[in-house]
C-alpha positions, 0 to 999 in steps of 0.5 A: 840805351838798355844794354844786357851783357850776358857774358864775362866782360872787361871792366873797361866796357861796363864802366865806360858804358855806364859813364855814358848814361847807358843802363847796363845789366851785367849778368855773365852767368845767365842760363839759356832759360834765364836769358830767354826770360831776361829778354822777354821781361826787360827793355833790353835793346842791345845784347852783348854775348861771347860764348852764350848761345842766343837761340831762336827762342831767345830771339823770338821772345825778345820784347825790345831787342834791336842789336846782338853784338858778338864780343869776338869774330865768329857768330856761330853761337847766334841764330842769325836766321831768327835774328833776320826774321825778327829784324834784329841786327847781328854784329861781331868784332873782327880782328880783335882776337887775331893776334891772341889766336895766332900766338896760341897756334904758334905755341901749340906747334912748338909744344908739340915739337918739344913735347913741353906739356909732357915735360912738365907733367913728368917733372911734376910726377917726380920723374927725370927723363932727358933722354925721352924728351931730347929728340925733338925734330925741330921746326926750321925748314919744315913746311907749314900748311895754312887752311884759310888765309885771313887775319889770324893765318897771316899772323901765323905765316909771318911768325913761322917764317921768322922761325925758318918755316916754309909756307903753303896756303889752301884758300879761295880768298887770297891774292896770288900776287900778295902770296908770291911777294911774301914767298908763300905757295898757294896750293889748290888741292887739299889732299896735296897740301896734306901730303906735302906739309909737315904741319897743318893749321886750320884758320877758316870759318864755319860754313857749309863748304868747310864743315867736315872739310878735314876728313878721312881722305885728308888724314890718309894723305898726311905725312907720317909724324905730321901735326894738325892744329885747329884753333878755329872751329870744331866743325871743320874737322870730322872728329870721328875720322880724326880719332881714327887717324890718331889711333892708327897713324903716327900723327899728332893733333893740337886742338883748342876746339873739339866736340864735347868740350865744356860749354860753361867756364868750369866743369869736367871733360871725359870725352874720347880725346881725354887719354889719347897720348898724341893729342893736346887739347886746350880749354877754348882759349884762343881769344882769351888774352887780356890784350884781346879782351881789351881790344874787343871792349874798346871796339864794342864801346865805340860801336855803341857810342856811334849807334847812339849818336848816329843810328848807324851799326858797324860790322853787321853780319849779312 
């Protein structure tokens, strides 16, 4: 089969697909225009992407494309509607990066509480200020509110409980009995969740009903000195309302996804979050561990081998 990999991929995937007699074209640095031309002028049957945008123009112009595989859970960088109209399947790799994102989430929570990045920056500047950094609140007994309760959220919850934290969940897709057995509270009102939790962590997909879910009203209900974490999708938070809250209220944010983030591996950021003292931003690295990438590569390889042998495509969206 003719396969185009249009993002950085684990060597395992390239090596094993090639060994299995597939024709692999590895071009991780394609621009939007180059991707369109590549799909127009080649016999690519399977396109593998991670962050690369697969636009309507790229899909409509594709000569031989049958299947787009997203090397991760979300598919918001792929025009699903255009793919359906062109009879091209779109699949993701669910669950492969859950632990990596959960680890980053816990890391950000601890980093805020202990001001770890500020500690490091201060020392690199040649300053010693133990008094400034010796006033962490601590996490034991604090209430963590989870918005969404999928694989990532469950891992965050179990880890937080080992730290002695109490858990509340806001989600329409969870089993009440399961939550009760795990000593987790279900909260049906988002504003109440905001008002009762010391830390909020977002773990839901980008849908019509979740875009802008965290807005001015939510921030108004947040407790003073509360934290909000987003390692899911930038659209979930109304960033204008977030910036206003950060400037006018004693809250702290940690964001792995946000408006204005660079879409290429290297570049510059000069957005509105750059100099705010009460926000930590990371470089959209939630799924970027070697373990996660190896798991994704193994899943994609198995998916393609199954398709080649049986014609069956796994994890097709819609």
